N, C-alpha and C positions, 0 to 999 in steps of 0.2 A: 577410398573413404566410405566404403559400404557399411561399416559398423560404427558410424559416428554416434548413433543413438544407443549403442550397447551399454550394458551395465558397468563395464570396466571404465567407461568415460564419465559416469555419473558421480558427481560430488555433492554431498549434502552438508549443509551448514546448520548447526544447531546453536541458537543463542539463548542463554539463560539470563533474561532481562527482568529487572524489577518493572512494576507497572509504569513508573515515571520514565524509565529508560525505553520501554516499549513505545510510549507515547512520543518521546523525542525521536526515536528511530522512524516511526510512521510519519512524523512531520518532516523529517529530512528526506524521506522517499517522496513525499508529496512535493516538496520544494524542487526536487529533481524531475518532476512530472512522471514519476513512476507510480502507477496506480494498480489496483487489483486487476483492472482490465488489461494492463500491460503484462503483469506477472502471470495471470491466469486467463489466457484467451478462452473465449466461449461465453455462453450466456451467464454462467455462475459468476465469472470474474467481472462481467459487465454489470450485473446486478449489484455486486458488492461495491464496485466502483461508484455507482450512482448513490448507494447508501452512504458511502464515505463522503461524497460531495454534499449530500443533504445535511449530514451532521456538521460538516465544516461551516456551511452557510447558516445553519441554525445557531451555531455557537457565535458566529460573527454578529448575527442579529441580536442575540441575548446580550452581548458585550457592547452593542451599539457601535461597533467598529466602523470607522470611516466617517462618523458624524462628529463634527467639531462644534 
């Protein structure tokens, strides 16, 4: 298993999504607890993950979600 990181084992997936489809895709990933931090380990992924959470909670606050 020495070459498990080799280029011949790499598969790239390209998605041609509309803006609405991209938003739905991102929501589905979030629902599965898949964040930027999980997809992109390191400081950059962590920072993007925090930004994603801030936007989510900001949107909930604007919609007054959870307040009946």
